[in-house]
Every structure is written in structure tokens, then in C-alpha cells.
N, C-alpha and C positions, 0 to 999 in steps of 0.2 A: 504493499499499500504506500503510495507516495504522498507525503505531506506537503501542501503548498506553502510557500512563504506567505506570512501574514500580509493582508492588505489593509492600509489605514486610509479612511476616507471620511468625508464630511457626513454628518448626521442627516438622515433623511426621515420624514414622517413615517415612512413604511417600516422603518426599524422599531418603533414605538412598542408594539406587542411583544417582541422578542426581548427587549430592554425590561420591560415591566416584569415579565416572567422570571427573567434572570435576577433581577433585583429584589423581588418579593420573596424570592426563596435563599436569599444570601445573608450571611452576617458580614458585617455588624449590623445590617440594616434591620433585620429582624428583631435583634436584641434592643435596638433603638426604638422599636415599635412602629416602623414604617411598613406600610401595606400597599398592595397592588393599588388601592384608591390613591394614596399619596404620590405614587410614581405616575399614575395616569394624569393627575393634576400638573405634574411637573412637566410632562412631555406633550400636553395638549394646549396650545403648541409650545415648542421650546421657548423659555422666557427671554425676553428681550435683553441684549447685552450679553448673550452666551453664545459660545462656540461650542458645538458638540462634534466629537470625533469618534468613529467606530473603528474598531480593530475587528476583522474577519479572519477566521482560520478556516480553510477548506470551504470557503463560500457561505460560512455561518457566522452571525453576529457572536463574537466571543468577549466583547468588552467596549467600554465606553469611558470616555473622558469628557467632562463639562468644564469648560474654562469661562471665567467672568473677567471682563476687562472694564476699565481699569481697576486696580486695588492697591493701594499703599505703594505707589511708584512701581508698579509691576502688574502681574495678573494673578489671579486666584484660581486654583485647580479646585473647583467646587465638588467635583466627584469623579473618582477614578474606581472602575469596578471591572473586574475580569470574571467571566463566567466560572462557577467551581468546577465544571468538567475540563477546563483548559488550564487552570492555575498550575504554577511552578514549571511552565514551560517557556517563561521569558517574555510573555505577551505583555504583562504590565510594564516591564522594563522597556520594551520596544516602543509601546505607546507613550510612556513618559519621556523617553528620549526624543520622539518626534515632537512632542508639546515643548520640550525644553529648546529645541533648535528654533522653533517659531517664535517662542516668547524672548529668548535672549537676543534674537535678531532685531528686536524692537524695544526691549526693556533690559533691566538689570535685575529684576527680582521675580521669583516665582513663589507663591505662597500656597500652602495647603493646610488642612487640618485633619487631625486623626484623634480617634477616641482613645482615652487613656488606657482602657482594657484591650484594645486591639494591638497586642504585642507583635503579630506578624507584620501588620501595616507599618508600625512604628520602625521596625527593624528594616523593612523594604526601603522606606523614605531614607533612613540613616545610611544605608549601604549605597543609596543614589545621591548622596551629598547634602542632604536636608539637615538642618539644625533646629532644635526646638527653641522657639522664641519664648513661648510661656502657655500656661493653662488658661483655658476659658471654662471657669467651673459652672456646672449645672446649665450649659448652653443648649443641649439637645435632650438630656435626661438628667433627673434629680439624682445627685450623688456621683455623677461621672463628669470628667472633664473632657474637653475637645482641646488638643494640643496644637497651637499654631506653629507651623513649620515654615522655614525659609530656605530657599536656595538662591544664591546670588552670584553674580559675576563682578560685583563691584558697586560702589554707592551710586545714587540716583543722579547725583550732581558731581561732576569732578571739577577741580580747579581750573 
């Protein structure tokens, strides 16, 4: 069986159903209380000011990145999700690298948040050069913090 190289492309409205199924059945989203109805509202239509990118594996939607611009002298990676059936195959890193090339061509910072209990995601971002800025307590769920992360190629303003 031949595995095709992953394809990264812009989000299309016909991706909606596959994404809702993927996200509604995935952690940390389930633990945070997100349901298919929440995701349906997010993707109908894609909110203004967002750029959506899909990664496909063998012609099937395998992940999504949702980018918000502008945010604190950079962009904000609002959502990065890889389908459980294809995790640990490098697709998250591939999609993140694609985004970073785009963002760092126009800005010096890329921000993201990760739940404090999501150790796998925290390790993923750390391996990819993101540093913790600080916690945002009780942002999405009582008793949990979202950790603001930043990857930078330099200050927003140089002398």
C-alpha cells in the first residue's frame, strides 16, 4: 500500500462535516466540554478574520489549523487538531511548519494556547520551539488553565 505525501490546502465549507466528527470525538476537546454543536457553530461559516488550513492524508481530511490575524504583533494559532487515527505520523509538525513559514514571512510572532492538563500537546509545542508565556486560569474550564505559548523570530520592532 502506497501512502501519499500529505496535502495542505485552504479550508473549504465541504470540510465542515469531517472536521466536526473529528473534533467532537477527540481530546482535549471532549474533556473541555466541546460538542458537535459547538464545532458546528464555529464552522458555519468560518469566522471573520480566520484562515483555515486542512491537511489531507490519502485524500482524507486528517487535520485542521485555524489561524487568527492579527494578534499581539503576530498571529494566533486558535486551533490545531490532528485526527486520532493519524496521530504520531508527523502531520501535526508538517502542518505547523507550513503555518510558521507563512506567519514568519509577514510577522515575528506566532502564539498558541494549550490546556495545562494536555501534556502531549505541551511537549509537542516545546519540541517545536514554543515557550510558555504564562497561564490563563479558568479560561475554558474551571480549575484548569490555558497556557499561552509563543514562538518568535525576533522583536516586533527593531532599532
